[in-house]
C-alpha angles and dihedrals in degrees: 000000000000123000133196109254100171150324128260102233104168149334136262117215126331101285096083102265109152132210115225131190105211122230090179145081124235092034095171089060097039091050097039120135108275096026116130125228133179122223121179091340094309121115119225131185117217111238098173138015135189139144124241126175096339092313129111109230116208132187116196125216110257096013109120103163144026093253091069094060105024092101090061097066112130093014126130122248111229127195134175107270092232095042088108124043119210137151118233119220127219111303092011121124140177113256091240089059092055102038108090098025119132115244118219132184112245100229099044104018086228110162112234097179146289131293106257103168143004124218124198110221101173097245094054140333120269119215117213107217119193123197126120083332136014119259131189109217117188113220095233130132093247092059109027107060105167134014104195107185093173091061095033095239145113123209117210137186101209121217117240111288094008095117098038 
């Protein structure tokens, strides 16, 4: 099964390097040299990877100029789910397991929204939760109390001011 691992949002230079916003975890492994991705039905092999200003910069094998990839702007990057093998530790989850879960407040079980995106910040991930408003929920032990995949929900204990 193929999963969405990012979106091609722009280009860098004229030699065909592309800017990608990741929708995936384990980006270094997913974007490693030699990894295959599918974009608009075409298969590309990654020939170079680096990060630059919160973007993942990819160079594809055989792509020498912007004209060869310009038609791909805005498209999703797909990859076989099991293309990269990794073991998750305790309290670690794949992004696709978290995105779409309902988020409830611990004391009242009031639903505040659903996880729509995950941002990597370096220190910890931040989950974007959209309901009536948009909330930024840090994935830290003090806040995220339960990740209940069976019931498709996350229970949080918000820090003071977090939901204001």
